[in-house]
matplotlib code that plots the C-alpha trace (Angstrom):
import matplotlib.pyplot as plt

x = [-37.1, -35.4, -32.0, -30.4, -29.6, -26.2, -24.8, -24.5, -28.2, -28.9, -27.4, -28.7, -32.3, -31.6, -30.1, -32.1, -29.5, -26.7, -23.7, -21.9, -22.9, -21.1, -17.6, -17.5, -15.1, -15.2, -13.3, -12.2, -10.6, -8.7, -11.4, -10.5, -10.0, -13.2, -14.9, -13.7, -14.4, -17.9, -18.6, -17.1, -19.2, -22.6, -21.5, -19.7, -20.7, -24.2, -25.2, -27.3, -27.4, -29.0, -26.1, -23.2, -21.8, -18.2, -16.1, -16.5, -19.8, -20.8, -18.9, -20.2, -23.9, -24.6, -22.9, -24.4, -28.1, -29.4, -31.5, -30.5, -32.9, -35.7, -35.7, -37.7, -35.6, -32.1, -32.9, -36.0, -34.3, -30.7, -30.3, -31.2, -28.5, -25.9, -26.5, -26.9, -23.7, -21.8, -23.4, -23.3, -19.4, -17.3, -17.0, -20.9, -21.3, -18.5, -20.6, -24.0, -24.8, -21.3, -20.3, -17.7, -19.3, -17.5, -15.6, -13.0, -11.1, -10.6, -9.2, -7.7, -8.9, -5.1, -3.8, -6.8, -5.6, -2.8, -5.3, -7.9, -5.1, -4.5, -7.9, -8.9, -5.6, -5.6, -4.3, -7.5, -7.4, -10.2, -11.9, -12.2, -15.7, -17.0, -13.3, -13.7, -10.8, -9.4, -6.3, -5.0, -7.3, -5.3, -5.6, -9.5, -9.4, -9.0, -8.3, -11.7, -13.1, -9.9, -11.1, -14.7, -13.8, -11.1, -13.8, -16.3, -14.4, -12.2, -13.1, -12.0, -8.6, -7.6, -8.7, -6.7, -4.0, -5.0, -3.3, -4.2]
y = [-26.2, -25.8, -25.6, -22.8, -23.7, -23.8, -22.2, -25.4, -26.3, -22.6, -22.9, -26.2, -25.0, -21.6, -23.4, -26.3, -28.3, -30.4, -28.3, -31.2, -30.0, -26.6, -25.7, -24.8, -22.4, -21.6, -19.0, -19.4, -16.9, -16.7, -17.0, -14.5, -12.1, -13.2, -12.5, -9.0, -8.3, -9.4, -7.3, -4.3, -4.7, -4.8, -2.3, 0.2, -0.5, -1.7, -0.6, -3.5, -2.1, 0.7, 0.6, -0.9, -3.5, -3.9, -6.7, -8.8, -8.7, -9.0, -12.2, -13.7, -12.3, -13.2, -17.1, -17.7, -17.3, -19.8, -17.6, -18.6, -21.3, -19.0, -17.0, -18.7, -15.9, -15.0, -11.2, -10.5, -7.9, -6.8, -8.9, -12.2, -11.0, -10.7, -13.8, -16.0, -14.5, -15.1, -18.7, -20.4, -21.2, -21.4, -24.6, -25.2, -23.6, -26.2, -29.1, -30.5, -32.1, -32.6, -34.2, -32.0, -30.8, -31.7, -28.2, -27.8, -25.4, -23.8, -20.4, -18.3, -14.8, -14.2, -15.4, -14.7, -13.1, -16.0, -18.4, -17.3, -17.2, -20.7, -22.1, -20.3, -20.0, -16.3, -12.9, -10.9, -8.0, -8.6, -5.3, -5.2, -4.2, -3.5, -2.8, -1.6, 0.5, -1.2, -2.3, -5.9, -8.4, -9.6, -6.5, -6.9, -10.3, -11.1, -14.5, -15.6, -14.3, -15.8, -19.5, -18.7, -18.2, -21.0, -23.7, -22.2, -22.9, -26.1, -27.7, -25.0, -24.4, -28.0, -28.5, -25.1, -24.9, -21.5, -20.0, -16.9]
z = [-157.6, -160.9, -161.4, -163.2, -167.1, -167.8, -170.9, -172.9, -172.3, -173.2, -176.5, -177.3, -176.5, -178.5, -181.7, -181.9, -182.3, -180.3, -179.8, -181.2, -184.6, -184.2, -183.4, -179.8, -178.1, -174.3, -172.5, -169.0, -166.7, -163.2, -160.9, -158.2, -161.1, -162.8, -159.3, -158.9, -162.5, -161.9, -158.7, -160.7, -163.5, -161.3, -158.9, -161.9, -165.3, -164.9, -161.2, -159.8, -156.0, -154.3, -151.8, -153.3, -150.7, -150.0, -152.2, -149.2, -148.5, -152.2, -152.0, -148.7, -149.2, -152.4, -152.2, -148.8, -150.4, -152.8, -154.4, -157.7, -157.5, -156.8, -160.1, -162.9, -164.8, -164.1, -165.3, -163.5, -161.2, -160.8, -157.6, -159.3, -162.2, -159.8, -157.6, -161.1, -162.3, -158.8, -158.2, -161.3, -161.7, -164.8, -164.4, -164.4, -167.5, -169.1, -168.0, -168.2, -164.9, -163.8, -167.3, -169.1, -172.9, -175.8, -177.0, -179.7, -177.5, -174.0, -174.2, -171.3, -171.0, -169.6, -173.4, -175.1, -178.5, -179.0, -177.9, -180.2, -182.9, -182.5, -182.6, -185.6, -187.4, -187.6, -186.2, -184.9, -182.4, -179.8, -178.6, -174.7, -173.7, -170.4, -169.1, -165.6, -163.9, -160.9, -158.7, -159.3, -158.2, -155.2, -153.3, -153.0, -150.9, -147.6, -146.4, -146.0, -149.4, -151.1, -149.8, -150.8, -154.5, -154.2, -152.9, -155.0, -158.1, -156.9, -160.4, -162.8, -160.8, -160.7, -164.4, -165.7, -163.0, -161.7, -158.7, -156.5]

ax = plt.figure().add_subplot(projection="3d")
ax.plot(x, y, z, "-o")
ax.set_aspect("equal")
plt.show()
């Protein structure tokens, strides 16, 4: 079974050069907020389900099945798209086989405009695409789903100090 290809490897393959040849910046986001955003994106902005699952069923059901490893293309159908974006964590996108990739900077979604200004030395107004109407992220969780996301994103939470 082939592993899913992390973002860094995809970029190197597409660019034909190692990432070290480029200025690289990644953006991380509170994983509990990120999960709610992903859920709403595939249930509101890009409807991927015939019958929309509850948030709890989405978190439990998608992460329990290892189907990402069964699809040669992450976008072969709507469910594989959803599974790719919920099974591959932000931390996995920041590493290659567990080793951190060399980045010039990591920005936080929560302070993105300020962080981008610090990295590039210029004031910039960033657009917000695919914004979903929603309640605060904490209201979507019960204790079980909160812990599922915490376990799944333990490296990111530890590295960047995120809290629920």
